[in-house]
KESE-467086 format. One record per residue (C-alpha): residue in one letter; x, y, z. Coordinates in steps of 0.001 Angstrom, whole numbers, padded with zeros to 6 digits, always signed. Example, Ala and Ser with C-alpha at 12.3 -4.5 7.8 and 13.67 -1.06 7.14 Angstrom:
<tormars>
A+012300-004500+007800S+013670-001060+007140
</tormars>
This chain:
<tormars>
M+065819+115791+113593A+066704+115343+117258A+070016+116777+117882P+071455+113483+119418M+070814+111661+116074V+072349+114435+113422A+075372+113370+115777A+075185+110027+115431V+074360+109978+111627G+076619+112948+111163G+079062+110128+111875L+078104+107416+109699W+081291+105085+109344R+081419+105330+105858A+082172+101311+104827I+083278+100384+101751R+081478+101165+098357R+079503+098801+096815S+075799+098229+094883P+072970+095782+095418S+071196+093296+092655W+068176+090182+093506G+064742+088835+092728G+061800+088344+096055P+061786+087541+099639S+061893+083222+099250R+059049+081457+100128R+061078+078808+101500P+061176+077502+104976L+064386+078777+106231S+066636+075715+107771S+066343+075832+111469K+070160+075721+111726S+071441+078261+113924P+072958+081438+111711P+076752+081234+110709S+079415+082695+112717E+082612+081289+112090A+083921+083560+108909T+084066+080960+106596A+080586+079934+107238I+079375+083439+107069R+081318+084329+103722D+079577+080561+102715A+076208+081713+103610F+076123+084864+101106L+076726+082786+098263S+075322+080229+098686F+071619+082393+099096F+072361+083710+096016R+073394+081065+093744D+070726+078633+095677R+068051+080738+095816H+068125+083966+094109G+069454+081906+090580H+072885+083855+091000R+075817+082336+088784L+079054+082794+091510V+082191+083387+090011P+085693+083321+091193S+087109+086908+092518A+089104+088735+090164S+092870+088900+090607V+093905+092093+092654R+096228+093140+089841P+094232+094926+087638R+093560+093055+083760G+093382+096660+080790D+092725+099349+083616P+095226+101516+083698S+093768+104045+085509L+093284+101498+088991L+097012+100220+091014F+094494+097669+092566V+091151+096492+091980N+089741+098007+095254A+086468+096811+094486G+083793+094032+093580M+082441+095835+090643N+085947+096017+088716Q+085973+093253+086716F+082478+093829+085420K+083021+097241+084518P+083007+096802+080271I+079576+095117+081278F+077943+098877+082844L+080317+100474+079742G+078226+098569+077174T+082153+097501+076169V+081676+094143+076666D+082834+091263+073639P+079521+089834+072768R+081115+086192+072294S+082402+086283+075903E+081487+084615+078911M+080614+087466+080398A+078268+088835+077372G+076051+086418+079149F+076080+087128+082853R+073149+087928+084143R+072601+087977+087817V+076030+086673+089789A+077421+086949+092803N+081003+086579+094399S+083444+087319+097537Q+085759+090039+095521K+089797+090592+096347C+090215+094355+096897V+092818+096026+097993R+093121+099746+098936A+096784+101132+098649G+098250+104086+096553G+095979+106156+094230R+093222+108347+094846H+091193+104877+097265S+094016+104635+100027D+093957+103204+103965L+097459+102520+104333E+098530+105446+106319D+095343+104317+108366V+096181+101149+108939G+096740+100399+112780R+096077+104216+113705D+091899+102526+114385L+089803+099452+114770S+089033+098939+111038H+090584+100307+108574H+092365+097625+106390T+094814+097743+103130F+093129+094096+101883F+089806+092984+102294E+087072+090575+100911M+083845+092982+098953L+080602+090544+099332G+078941+091553+096150N+075282+090493+094215W+075057+092268+090684A+071760+091968+088277F+073101+093290+084827G+069858+094510+081841G+068070+094510+084216E+067267+091213+085540Y+065837+092728+088514F+065741+096264+089921K+065402+097479+093241E+062527+096292+094479E+064106+092499+094753A+067845+093839+095303C+066554+095558+098526S+064230+092136+099368M+066639+090003+098923A+069491+092555+100939W+066818+092359+103377E+066055+088766+103518L+070031+088108+103862L+070248+089574+106710T+067494+088747+108949Q+066884+085759+108542V+070291+083977+107219Y+072247+086203+109206G+069364+086091+112091I+070460+090243+112402P+067556+091370+114685E+064970+093801+112371D+065616+096924+114832R+069889+097131+115055L+068723+097681+111306W+068803+100923+110235V+068815+102153+105408S+070107+105656+103746Y+067868+106633+100398F+068699+109263+098153G+067094+111979+098436G+067638+113737+095852D+069481+116592+094183P+067638+120002+093048K+070783+120968+091500A+071114+118417+088228G+067425+117732+088469L+066815+114308+090191D+064312+113831+092514P+064289+112076+094987D+064372+107756+094809L+060798+107427+097112E+061025+104692+094979S+063398+102927+097314R+061629+104298+100405D+058226+102749+099996I+060331+099620+099312W+061525+099502+102421L+058055+100810+103568S+057223+097556+102509L+059981+095390+104109G+058600+096423+107595V+061052+098726+108216P+059855+102096+109722A+060445+105354+108898S+061693+106254+112168R+064581+104229+110325M+065068+105965+107403L+067436+108618+106422S+067761+110354+103206F+070926+111853+101847G+071870+114101+099084P+074748+112629+095631Q+077142+112620+097938E+076236+109943+099781N+073847+108203+098607F+074206+108780+094721W+076632+106487+093216E+078931+106723+090312M+081735+105094+088827G+083843+108426+086996D+083750+111580+085737T+081281+109859+082838G+079330+106937+082504P+076772+105141+084713C+075750+105797+087442G+072905+106530+089807P+070989+106383+093438C+072390+104073+095924T+070488+102651+099081E+072516+101742+102006I+071866+099516+105178H+073445+100677+108534Y+073885+098449+111476D+072961+100700+114991L+076269+099601+117244A+074197+100715+120443G+071202+098224+120142G+069353+100877+121416V+070644+102229+124082G+070923+105777+123817A+071968+107721+120844P+072448+105852+117094Q+076403+104432+116629L+075570+103647+112524V+078214+101904+110631E+077977+101152+107401L+076578+097360+105929W+075955+097237+102241N+075666+099387+099967L+073305+098402+096987V+073386+100829+094107F+071048+101490+090731M+072504+101892+087832Q+069871+103974+086162H+070985+107153+084148N+074318+108162+082818R+076803+110700+083259E+077814+112138+079737A+080685+114349+078596D+078866+117526+079050G+078078+116510+082748S+073948+115921+081927L+072297+112685+082758Q+070498+110433+080658P+068633+107211+081126L+070555+103886+080213P+069160+101982+078385Q+069763+099560+080478R+069641+099073+083933H+071698+097270+085790V+072215+096748+089910D+076003+096898+091767T+076029+095459+095850G+078813+095136+098143M+079023+094726+101191G+082525+094381+103382L+083003+090577+104814E+085242+091759+107797R+082420+094092+109937L+079529+091857+108345V+081837+089403+110948A+082692+091870+113286V+078954+092620+113991L+077615+088586+113591Q+080570+087422+116313G+079508+090609+118525R+082779+092889+117492R+083438+096201+117770S+086239+095936+115749T+087002+093445+113193Y+090465+093010+113993D+088454+090852+117248T+087416+088519+114299D+088376+085205+113374L+090109+086414+110259F+092751+088603+112444S+092587+086502+115614P+095086+083638+114288L+097578+086644+112693L+097423+088073+116705S+098002+085058+117784A+101222+084278+115512I+102808+087432+116569H+101683+086882+119834Q+103596+083512+120351G+106467+084882+117106C+107487+087882+118875G+107113+087560+122860A+105399+090703+122825P+102817+091014+125520P+099125+090092+123712Y+097190+092157+121685S+094326+093878+123453G+092696+096328+120952R+094100+099439+122827V+094147+102902+120034G+095774+106582+120599A+097107+107370+123780A+095670+104350+125680D+098289+102138+123481E+101611+102359+125570G+104828+101869+122914R+101984+101074+119638T+102028+097577+120517D+098734+096836+119817T+098852+099196+116755A+102112+097433+115203Y+100333+094282+116448R+096983+095795+113618V+099504+096598+110864V+101732+093492+110760A+098167+091261+110498D+096715+093412+107668H+099990+093819+105578I+100585+090488+106082R+097301+089431+104230T+098530+092124+101807L+101521+091314+100904S+100067+087258+100117V+097468+087690+098618C+099087+090278+096160I+102041+088502+095228A+099977+085101+094468D+098238+087146+092048G+101628+088676+090392V+102560+090982+092104S+105953+091089+093460P+107343+094368+095715G+109033+096513+092589M+109985+100300+092008S+106839+101304+089871G+102998+101420+090472A+101504+099089+092035P+104918+096995+093067L+105959+100368+094482V+103486+100411+096949L+103061+096981+097923R+107081+097429+098489R+105833+100379+100583I+103459+097919+102709L+106061+094826+102844R+108323+097943+104193R+106180+098973+106449A+105345+096063+108387V+108897+095161+108808R+109752+098533+110849F+106491+097511+113411A+107603+094228+113356T+111425+094745+114560E+111030+097782+116216V+107823+098071+118162L+107114+093904+118625R+111112+093237+118776A+110652+090233+116366P+113458+088764+115077P+114778+087725+111914G+112606+086359+109103F+109496+086992+110969L+107253+088501+108311G+108435+085146+105839S+106846+082997+109206L+103553+083740+108423V+102555+083244+105570P+101174+079874+106866V+098397+081652+108772V+097306+082910+105900V+097323+080511+103440E+095573+078385+106130T+092855+081097+107079L+092310+081770+103214G+093530+079249+101173D+090129+077451+100493T+088515+080010+099455Y+091570+081108+097500P+093759+078529+096303E+096382+080676+094613L+097478+081746+097413R+098394+077956+098934R+099458+077822+094882S+101639+080513+096111S+102562+079801+099533A+106137+079135+099320Q+107360+081555+096462I+105027+084134+098634A+107481+082746+102484S+110541+083305+099982L+109920+086994+098937V+108898+088733+101692S+111833+087086+103362E+114232+088229+100859D+113511+091407+101215E+112346+091443+104929A+116018+090599+105434A+117367+093088+102409F+115520+096126+104088L+116528+095276+107382A+119683+096732+107319S+118402+099809+105718L+116255+100623+108284Q+118649+099675+111186R+121204+102747+109221G+118285+104583+109090R+117523+104658+112089R+120835+105600+113378I+120929+108460+110888I+118165+109647+112019D+119455+109586+115539R+122883+111411+115058T+120574+114166+113143L+118205+114925+115525R+121290+115103+118506R+122438+117923+116026L+119615+119538+115632G+118190+122425+118074R+114343+122004+119733S+112612+124073+117681D+114590+122721+114283V+112602+121132+112157F+113433+117288+110461P+115926+118238+107538A+114047+117225+104121E+117270+116161+102654V+118286+113805+105008A+114280+112237+104994W+114941+112236+101476S+117684+110379+101297L+116145+107939+103792S+112890+107272+101661M+112372+105247+098566S+113254+108264+095435G+116360+108285+097646D+118787+105821+098989L+118134+103710+101965G+114549+101999+100534I+112552+103686+103766P+109479+105169+102370L+108445+108454+103170D+105887+107810+104964L+107605+105526+107568V+110015+108499+107951E+107685+110715+109027L+106190+108272+111278M+109314+107656+112975L+109739+111361+113374E+106540+111832+114302E+107127+109409+117227K+109748+111193+118317G+107908+114025+118637V+110244+116186+115693Q+108439+117460+112518L+110131+117207+109020D+110385+119992+106518S+107414+119462+104169A+108524+122631+102180G+111816+121498+101303L+110631+118169+100223A+108267+118508+097737Q+110626+121036+095946L+112995+117331+096169A+110500+115857+094357Q+109895+118466+091989E+113271+118355+091697E+113822+114942+091007A+110785+114478+088723Q+112391+116756+086124L+115604+114731+086192R+112969+112265+085660A+111848+113621+083083Q+115168+114650+081448Q+116439+111018+081570A+113467+110170+079580E+114719+112191+076797P+118025+113266+077402V+120684+116012+076852E+123715+117383+077133E+123964+117831+080669Q+125936+120958+082422G+126503+118460+085354L+130359+118138+086944R+133540+116453+084882L+136187+116807+084972D+137837+119668+082258I+141039+119050+080319H+142967+120838+083021A+141402+118666+085894L+143112+115729+083651G+145855+116479+082674E+147227+116891+086614L+145868+113572+087399Q+148555+112268+084552R+150857+114244+085719R+150601+113337+089032G+150508+109109+087665V+146888+108966+089544P+145485+105885+087660P+142064+105675+085828T+139180+104376+088408D+138972+100407+088486D+134948+100077+088102S+135076+096446+087247P+133392+095900+090681K+130207+097072+088789Y+130109+093868+087610N+129699+092468+091043Y+126617+090750+091259C+125594+087448+091590L+121915+085552+091491R+120595+084711+094911P+119274+080170+094748S+115424+082335+095186G+116501+083936+091586G+116662+087459+093248Y+120202+089218+092788E+123338+089756+095007F+125254+092926+094573G+128452+093300+095888L+129509+095917+098060C+132704+098201+097460E+135466+100279+099895A+137233+103035+098167Q+139492+105784+098975V+138994+108889+098159L+141582+109800+096012Q+140307+114189+095520L+137272+116346+095701Y+135827+118703+093347T+133872+121805+093675E+130804+122847+091518G+132669+124953+089611G+135818+122052+089144T+138659+123271+091132A+140214+120170+093196V+140171+120982+097179A+141113+118559+099707T+138098+119410+101609V+134667+120033+100688G+132006+121149+103919E+128641+120477+104844G+125374+120625+102152Q+128250+121170+099458R+127549+119791+095727C+130954+118697+094669G+132478+115711+092749L+134259+113037+094457L+137194+110669+092763L+138165+107513+094269D+140486+104978+093032K+137167+101521+092650T+133719+102124+091868N+130960+100265+092219F+129091+102238+090397Y+127987+102168+086615A+129774+105418+084974E+127044+107097+082426Q+127829+105716+079065G+126349+103603+076179G+122931+104704+076427Q+122818+103736+079484A+121870+105516+082544S+124557+106283+085877D+123613+103985+088383R+122651+106136+091880G+122978+105271+095521Y+124717+106540+098674L+128388+105475+100898V+128807+105922+104084R+132387+106607+105562V+134295+103013+106794G+133424+102593+110874Q+130556+105113+110203Q+127451+103618+108966D+125171+106531+109883V+126405+109566+107998L+124896+108858+104589F+126594+110442+101640P+123380+110480+098721V+125641+109866+094392A+122945+111306+092577R+125118+110270+089312A+128757+109115+088101Q+129536+110100+085288V+133266+108913+083024C+135960+111795+081818G+138745+109997+080656G+138318+106499+082409F+138419+108245+085469V+134365+108221+087039L+133964+111442+089233H+130390+110719+091391E+128239+113972+091780V+127295+113758+095624V+125841+116283+098524A+128033+116249+101703S+126711+115296+104443E+129486+116234+106237C+132868+116843+106356L+134602+114397+103882R+138346+114466+103854V+140797+112775+100475G+142362+110346+101707E+138918+108921+103315Q+138301+105344+103357V+134141+104917+101863Q+132116+102125+101150L+129630+102619+098336H+126115+100970+097993V+124734+101141+094819D+120140+101579+094509T+119457+098427+093770A+116001+098626+092632W+117307+101232+090261R+120474+098598+088826L+118016+096099+088230G+115934+097685+086390C+118752+099191+084014M+119926+095711+083608E+116146+094828+082858K+116442+097150+080118H+119648+096756+078120T+119578+093438+078295A+116143+094418+076658V+117464+096226+074135H+120438+093723+073383L+117642+091382+072269L+115171+094047+070644N+118374+094756+068096W+118489+090948+067369A+114837+090777+067108L+114886+093821+064472R+118346+092006+062140Q+115628+088856+062573T+113034+090295+060747L+113965+092857+058642G+116933+091561+057528P+120674+090875+058377G+121924+094895+057412T+119432+096184+059703E+121500+098501+061829Q+120842+100469+065102R+121962+103814+065306G+122149+104787+068915S+119844+104239+071795H+119171+105334+075135L+117914+103223+078955N+117626+103643+082560A+115658+101795+085118E+111195+103051+083300R+112248+103058+079931L+114293+102654+076248R+114226+103896+073567F+116100+102682+070458D+116807+103717+067159V+117192+101743+064121A+117914+103166+060527T+114745+101914+057734Q+113963+102779+054915T+110302+102317+056068P+108428+102531+058938L+108033+099861+060067T+104681+097890+059285P+102194+096386+062353E+102847+093133+061190Q+107318+093483+061839L+106053+095274+064888R+104089+092532+066331A+106638+090156+064873V+109938+091556+066612E+107809+091225+070029S+107403+088251+069118A+111021+087031+068676V+111587+089205+071848Q+109181+087317+074010E+110552+083581+072633A+113868+084367+074110V+112455+085784+077466R+110881+082500+077256R+113846+080542+076373D+115252+082228+080142E+119049+081762+078155V+122237+083161+080004V+123473+086017+079522Y+126982+085140+079106T+130500+088184+079418E+133506+087766+078881E+136404+089916+077695V+138577+089046+074938A+140714+091079+072510L+139395+093989+070356A+141561+092384+066986H+139438+089063+068050T+135973+090572+067314A+136999+092707+064178H+135984+089584+061626I+132885+087790+063412P+129636+087710+061010G+126767+088910+062679L+128578+090925+065909R+126794+093696+066561C+128929+096437+067268L+128123+100595+066985D+130577+102658+065497E+132433+103811+068904V+135726+103452+070001Y+135838+100252+072213P+138295+099963+075119D+141095+096955+074442P+140219+093942+075616V+136725+095037+074888R+133741+093770+076826V+131745+091011+074599V+127949+090880+075584S+126066+086773+073896V+122573+085593+074378G+122437+082494+074546V+125712+081480+073659P+129245+081131+075537V+131295+083792+074112A+134019+081733+072824R+131358+080184+070358A+130022+083211+069103L+133641+084976+068853D+134754+081317+066852P+134505+081716+063077A+133900+079108+061757S+130394+078618+063955Q+128443+081577+063010A+126502+081597+065894A+126856+085458+066190L+124812+085181+063203Q+121834+082969+065612A+121931+085231+068487S+122209+088480+070131V+126337+088363+070829E+127017+092441+071389L+130033+094238+071889C+129268+096043+075366C+130062+097540+078359G+126657+098254+080342T+125558+095515+083019H+123050+093349+082569L+120463+090511+083799L+122292+086938+084333R+119455+085055+082252T+116737+086663+080103G+113667+085010+082085A+114240+088051+084439V+113025+090843+080850R+109106+089023+081131D+107967+091107+078247L+108771+093971+075735V+106621+095960+074250I+107164+098558+071579T+104801+101978+072467G+105554+103720+070336E+107370+104690+066771R+108689+107977+064885Q+110470+108608+061944L+113488+110836+063109A+115050+111819+060229K+114940+109865+056871G+116072+106290+056761T+116372+106505+060763T+112823+105360+063239R+112722+105474+066569L+110739+103009+068793L+109933+103641+072571A+109442+100619+074237I+109230+099456+078061T+109360+095437+079790G+108461+093610+082902E+105052+094473+084679Q+104576+097426+082745A+104982+095670+078869Q+102589+092996+080584Q+099959+095876+081928A+100387+097198+078499R+099084+093855+077275E+095947+094211+079044V+095060+097855+078227G+095835+096779+074624Q+093189+093751+075166S+090850+095719+077059L+090599+098168+074676A+090353+095873+071405Q+088027+094328+073237E+086081+097180+073360V+086494+097965+069568E+085123+094349+069090A+082138+095108+070854A+081496+098801+069247T+081703+096761+065307E+079340+095065+066814R+076863+097560+067849L+077545+099635+065239S+076320+096260+062567R+073412+095761+064792G+072178+099159+063828S+069951+101182+065778Q+066862+103680+065085D+066789+106299+067615V+069220+109005+066982V+070343+109663+070467E+071635+106156+071026A+073435+106058+067300Q+075248+109818+068697R+075681+108212+071821L+077442+105239+069849A+079363+108325+067777K+080722+109759+070952D+081607+106256+072224M+083699+105528+068965G+085506+109245+069776R+086023+108558+073416L+087682+104970+072227T+089769+107159+069265D+091117+109365+072460A+091558+106339+074823V+093161+104555+071902D+095612+107185+070716T+096621+107951+074061A+097369+104607+076200V+100297+102955+076470M+099778+099586+074710P+101140+097345+072178H+101938+100025+068785W+101528+097466+066487Q+098075+096774+068686R+097581+101158+068697R+097248+101321+064717G+094955+098708+063824L+093035+099407+066086Q+092687+103515+065007A+092632+102302+061359T+089175+099916+062749L+087928+103495+064618K+087811+105161+061722A+086175+103241+059547L+083922+102217+062430Q+083744+106315+063272R+082784+107071+058932R+079683+104520+059939A+078381+106176+062223N+078328+109334+061356T+076250+108196+058240A+074111+105826+059729I+073352+109300+062406R+072653+111216+059204K+070234+109199+057596L+068471+108803+061037E+068656+112309+061187I+067311+113127+057924R+064669+110308+058489Q+063457+111828+061511A+063115+115402+060532A+060827+113991+057328Q+058492+112635+059713K+058596+115991+062188T+058812+118299+059300Q+055401+116348+057813E+053800+116469+060990L+054535+120300+061221L+052721+121140+057814Q+050001+119094+059113R+049568+121397+061463H+050475+124594+059583S+048739+126055+056914E+050774+127652+054240G+051276+131365+055559P+054654+133785+056050L+056054+132097+059957I+055971+128722+061356V+056925+129689+064630D+056770+125897+066746T+058146+123207+069538V+059679+120114+067783S+060854+117002+070364T+063974+116235+069758E+067491+116025+072254S+069010+116446+069324L+069829+120694+067593S+071656+118766+064604V+067260+117258+064171L+066539+120388+064877V+067851+122357+062033K+067042+119618+059693V+063650+120191+060435V+063674+123884+059667R+065534+123613+056391Q+062598+121023+055357L+060032+122859+055744C+061310+125687+054054E+062425+123808+051262Q+058354+122385+050913V+057208+126687+051429P+060330+128404+050165S+058441+131575+050861T+057664+131141+055054S+059700+131204+057621V+060148+129098+060479L+061767+128855+064156L+061631+126438+066341L+062083+125389+070097S+062724+122180+071223P+061796+121251+075777Q+065391+119636+077077P+065407+118419+080342L+066567+120606+083313G+064402+123186+081329H+067344+123941+078660V+066013+124416+075217L+067080+124544+071680C+066334+126788+068322A+066919+126942+065475C+065213+128933+062380Q+065647+129972+059491V+064253+133409+056799A+062708+132933+054128Q+065046+134249+051274S+062020+136602+050117A+062352+138069+053662T+065495+139115+053446P+067934+141648+054287A+065663+143464+056146F+064324+140489+058123T+067267+138102+059097A+067904+134622+060682E+070838+135861+063178A+068840+138343+064598W+065350+136675+065852A+067507+134343+066823L+069109+136377+068856A+065765+137885+070100V+064472+134938+071408C+067262+133032+072618S+068651+135713+074927H+064966+136182+076378M+065415+132762+077420G+069368+133725+078761G+071144+132036+076785K+072932+132535+073249A+073187+132360+069258W+075130+132064+066158G+074583+132006+062017S+074020+133369+059525R+071270+135630+058108V+069721+132974+056899V+070049+130244+059124A+070743+130081+062801Q+070999+128572+065584G+071230+128512+069499T+070267+128020+073817G+068606+128950+076341S+066256+127714+079681T+063649+129014+080363A+059908+127195+082616D+058156+129131+080127L+058185+127813+077043E+054661+129526+075251A+056227+132967+076295A+059685+132715+074685L+056943+131309+071703R+055475+134609+071248T+058788+136522+072070A+059275+134771+067989R+056097+135435+066534A+056197+139278+067778Y+059988+139909+066195A+058706+138468+063187L+055941+140058+063090N+057204+142973+063052Q+060063+142779+061178L+058153+140930+058011
</tormars>
């Protein structure tokens, strides 16, 4: 290959990975219409082509929120929804089980996780976090390579009118290490379709062999590329379409086995296809984006978009255009599919995307407040006909985007001032302090994503202290692990002497009533009030009272009042930050708050000097607080549901919760049954569905003393005490005549709660264990996590049902039966470790245990039958004598051992050694020595001699042994076996 060609090929623009499918070039006359050029027409032409000309079923796009696949944050490829078919786990009664040839346009998001384009969006002219994947599939051998390639070529050249001389193809060039030959079949198909050899390229497994994961279906792929240069100079190739031919299965040991059923999986990015058909070098110059770019220009008054990148993009204006246009599409699609900005998993990634868009819109494009939300109708107009859920959710999307935008703008302004102030204090060669960046980040207090902080610093030519940041991330992970199973921490505390001194001075206990100062907005979100307070006392880490602390010092801070929740009653502490009143650009992170003798001590790292008497403003981390409120209300509902299910005598033994998880200890005589666990969850779901009001009120402790059904722990409660009642006003709940507390959740509690139960969304009990005799610990999750856990459970249940169906059909092939048994083992491991409803886990575990026994029994019967057949074949070939050395065709060492044993049982005076050749030159070995030949002649030594000759190993006893090796000369190994045996005999 000429040097310019090597350079061109080496710089192939790697497109979004996909696969193909079809049935043969149509002989119908082509339409006289001109090729489609608008994006909508291009998408429609793809779908119509496969439906009308080639009999494909059109299926809707799956949600970008993966259903039952915890390995993905978002659906990132068209094949995701069809994984059960590829893996053989599809429910045989489901609609999907009947799919043979299908096509669709799939919404995909690549942000977060292993496949993420988020950091690249805006920097170049091609990357997107949201894109559409056009794909066609053939399942179970409905069609394969010839039809798939022919259909793809027909669509591109005859329907879309792309000149054939602008198209190149690549195919799999083989992998000698894996024993895979080149895919000459695909090469020859392309040649037959008229592609000249000069426009064909062969690549190895990294480019042209597609694998679903470490194990599972895989196969060679062939790709169609478009030459942007058009024959002028060296080719400039971009991948247009990827056709994957799934014909192998990657086993757990890394080997490749043929698939019982072959599949075709193709994918072509709509955005890139539209750019090619509209003659554009950039996807942002197509009509998929031009309405958005025009709306951005009109809405913020920035110069028109001109497609510049790098140093040519002065002021990063065009970068901002691309970021905002891409991100508002992603936000709209995700929110319409039920993924809202949040604090973990996919919602956290979406929160980063929204805040990245806000930052570019306001700081670079100078957009007015509420700008992002105003772009939602433009997205709906361009995509709403194809994805009608966008139209249905348009108002909700705009409201959510605008609400989060407004909340982040205040944080962004403060963050910018903090960065500027910090930079003024740094020397020219100094790196930006990790502590400050962390305090600005999502894991810290202001909610500015770390990648955005780094980008803001990069624009100012400043480097971030990456090593320090990694250390802080490690410490954060350790803290979260401690909060999962809390232990008594040796944090900053007020000892008896400090408390005595405060009391002597007449310092009143901290007024923490502002922690309850929050309300629901009309949109459904929560608004938390601010709190201004005075610094009453500072404490060093050693507990010494001081009047001032210096920069970087970890200290305890005592205020006259606070809106921070101090850890108590099983609820984790709030976290957040504080600033001086009138000085918003110096942020003091608050890691936690603890209550000591009525005084709330805030654990703070001083960003600069802090003094007693100063006025500060406190800001709670609202995402963390909301998570704690959600979990605490869920704990109350769980407590109530347990009493409803197990009886009124059921007692709570303790609980602990933070924003991410909760645990609940309950007194039980026996472990809960799966039916009881399910009933408890159902009761909670019903209370959540009713979206009941959560009432709170402080009442005299004496009024709560004799209320039937009132839940309280064996603790000392303040007087007056706070009562939390779900669905029933507190006054009625505490009326002894009403009996309301017997039917509703009514508890004494000082925690922070939701104002309505609907925000819990769901609760799933994911684990259960006995702490001690009579006490059971339940682990549970809520909200988005709970919904995902249910989807995982449903997906695994369908896999188990499909495995049951496969087992019921039976198999006459040992290898297929062994593969099914391995699938049972894989499923068992998945069920054991998955985050899913525990009642469902226990049911599936029992089913899988029974299935595994049936599968093992079936394998033993098949192996015995196969061994008997091969034994008779060998007896016919060998006359009676002291020795049988031969080869047997089998893929199972277990079958080989059975053949050896059956031979020795039928001819007891004969010693037997059998070899079985395997793919890639591997060889299995099994032998047994006749009793009359021992002890001088041993099976273990015989097998070792033969397997050592093949560079392998052997194991066993004096009578029976087995082993493995590798050789290209099987006859030489057989000669070695005979020579060794004859010498011993």
